[in-house]
C-alpha positions, 0 to 999 in steps of 0.5 A: 520367516521372511515375510514377518521380515519384510512385513516389520521392514517395509510396513510396521516400520516405514514411519520409525525409519527414514528411507530414501523415498519417504525422505524424498518425498519431504524433500519435493512436498506437494504443490499448492496445486496439487493440494487443492486438487487432492481436496477437491477430489475428497470433497467429491468422494465424501459428498457421494458417500454422505448422498449414499447414506441418505439414500441407504436410509430411505431405502431402509426407514426401519433403520436406525429403529433408535433416534432416526430423526436425530441420524436424517438431520445428521445426515442432511446436516453432513450432506449441506456442509460437504456441498459447502466445502465442495463449493469454496474448494471450486471456487478458491484456487488453493487452500490452506494448511489449517483448512486441511486439517480442520476438515480432516478434525470434522471427518473424524468427529462426524464419522464418531457422531454419526455411529453414536446414534446408529447402533455403536459398534454395528452402524452401518455408517462405520464405512466413515471411519473408513473414509477418514482412513482413505483421506488421511492416506491420500493426504499425508501417506503412511504417518497420516492414515496412522496417526488418524487411526489413533484419532479414530479409535480414541474416539471409539474407545471414549464411547466405550466408557458410559462414565464420561458421558450424561447419564442419558447417554451414558445409560444408552452407551451402556446397554449397547456398547462393550469395550472388547467390541471396541477392541476389535474395531480398533484392530481393524482400523490399525490394519486398515490404515497400515494397509492404505497408508503403506499403499498411498505411501507407495503411489506418492513416493512413486509421483515424487520419484517421477517429479523428481526426474521430470524436474531434472530433464526441464533443467537439462533441456534449458543448457545448451552446453555439456557442461552447464547440463552436468552440473545442473544434473549434479546440483539436483542429484547432490540435492536429492540424495543429501551428498557433498560430492559427487564425480561424473565420469565419461569415457569417449570411445572414438579418443579412448580418454576419460573425463572427469566432472567433480561436484562439491557443495559445503553443505545443505542448501550451497551451490555446487561447484564444477572442477574438469579434468581429464583423466590419465591413464595409469589413474583409470584403474581407480575409477572402473574398477571391478567389479563391472556391475552396472550399479553397486553400492559400497560401504567401508566396514571394520572387523572385530579386529581393527581391519577395514573391508569393504561390504558391496552391494551391487544390480544389474542393468534390471535391478536385480541383486547379483551375489558373489562380489569381490570386496576389497575392489575400491580401495584405490579410488577410497585411497583417492576419494575417502568416503563411507559409502559411496552410490555408483552407476554406470551408463553408456549412450549411441556407442560413442561414450560411457561412464559412471556416476559416483554419490559419495556419502549419500545421506542414511535414507538415500543409503541402501539398496533403494536408493542405489535403485532409485539412483539407477532410475534417475541416471536411465532417465537422464542419459538420454538428455545428456547425450542430446546435448553432447551431440547438439554441441557436435552438430553446432560446431559441424554447422558453424565450421562449414559455415565460416568455411565458406565465408571464408571462401566467399572472402577469398574468391571475391573482395581479396582477389579484386583488392589485390587486382586494385592495388595492382593498378594503383601499383601502374598508376604510381610508376607512370606518376613517378615524375609528380612527386605528390601525385606519387607520394598520394598514389603510394599512400593508396596504394599502402592502404589498400596493402593493409587492407588485404591483409586484415582480409586475410587474417580475418579469413583465417580467424573465422576459418573452422581450425582442424588441429590436435595435438599432433598437428599443433606444433606445425601448425603454430610454425606455420602460422609464424612463418606466414606471419613473417612472409606476409609482414617482413617483421622478423618472427621465430617460433622455438617449441621446447617440447615434442609431445602434446597432450591437449584435447581438439578444442585447447589446441583451436584455442591455443591458435587462436590466441596466437593468431590474435596475437600476431595480428596486435603486432602488426597493427598496433606495435610496428615491431620488428622481431618477434619470438613465440615459445611453447613449453611444458613444466609441472603439468601447464603448458606454457606459450610465451609472445616477444616482441620489440615495438612500442609496448602498451600504455602502461609499465609493469608486469600484470596478471589478468585479474588487475588487468581486468582492475584496470580494463587494459589487455587484449580483450579476445584473448583474455577471453579465450585464456579464460576459455581454457582456465589458463592465467594471462600475464602482460609485461610491458615496458613503453617504447621497449615491447611486450610479453604475453605470457599463456599458462593453462593446465594440460588437463582440460576437456575437449 
């Protein structure tokens, strides 16, 4: 019974029930180059088969006994036809769909025609029908083989009805052709079509899956950032599985932090939007629920009394189905992300990070054990690519940090020390020239210029020097930054933190420090301020950094958000770019002659 059930579900119902693999091939049709290569292979096989048929007749001239001259002529013309088709395909870079269908129709008619003149059902050239089925399966898979079998059976059926033919042909058919013989041959053709179609379909589906994996791999190799790589993978995976929502979770082993990339799209053909957030500890069980199987397929069911339950299919790392899986595990997940069904595959790489990839509500053709198995194989191939991008980003960061450290050290040991020495020499000259007020004033201006250049170089050195600032060090670093600014410039500056604990990834901490650095540089260079106040606070899951000064202000008056600043092309460009990089919002309140307030708000949950 199990064999019959497999036969029924896997073979006989394949063209009627759109499985994931079948529709995957439809979503990724053959390229024109691949289709042309297929036609060239079939043209070569057709010529070889025709040559063998003519050679067989020449070896035994007594066969066929009747219409032998017509059979010889038909085979010769067929060989010429095969040669013309092959030459045409060799000369052309691609062929049209109509051409392929036309050639296939000629093959079907030829098979019926040659058997008509060579003993009918007992014809030795019945092999041409087999070639037609093989060609259909090779071109179009299971459906094409079945349709071709139907056409071939129809041709044989017409040959078994003498009444529809001219009298002299009808008499010939009536003496040699029998309906029951054709029924048996038709059955052979149908069974052969099923077998050839099934094998060809499996080959095409495997090629489709390999093509899909290769396409995604090529796209990931073009990306250099982790976020863009995940965006590309999510876009392709959602398109293949016919889903509009995917969740990519990654847990960093060293920091035990979990980040979520939520990919959504409005529907088929729309672009995917990616949103990043950090998953706090209380919510991690929502995504890393039991069963801790490698791959899961979960579907929400309704009980006969109206109650709901979850039907779970689990696979191990080798794709083998697991038994005794608890059926109530993903309730919290369903509450956070309502679904009809979902596919989930776990991954790990390098011992540095692990995670899960969810596909919510995949299309019916992509759902089920077969879809889950393909998703598992797909992610198995893509995980090393994601890990490579992850490592590449870390390597680039470290290389850049080392190079910036070297440049900063050379600035400190070279130009800065030389300028300081020169400024001291100028100070000596200024003291000697105090009696000459004009010369002393000119030397004073040179000395002031040198001091400003030293400050500029020190600020540049601080900006290019890599920052190793985490959440625990951020408040201390900002406080030291403000204190150093006051010492070096003489401008009164105070740092007023309104929080004690910070939960930010290292990248966000570095950006916050750079924003404050840039803001203080602008105060020194452009504002002529005497007082600066820096505040740092947290409220409603967002951080807020404020920098107030009592300087001359910008050349505009009022309160402007980032979009308005972009529209009027005002505001500090570097600060605006850094605020965008952490998903924040910049607001500037300016009053000419009365000072400036910079307000930077950004989310607490960021990927570092």
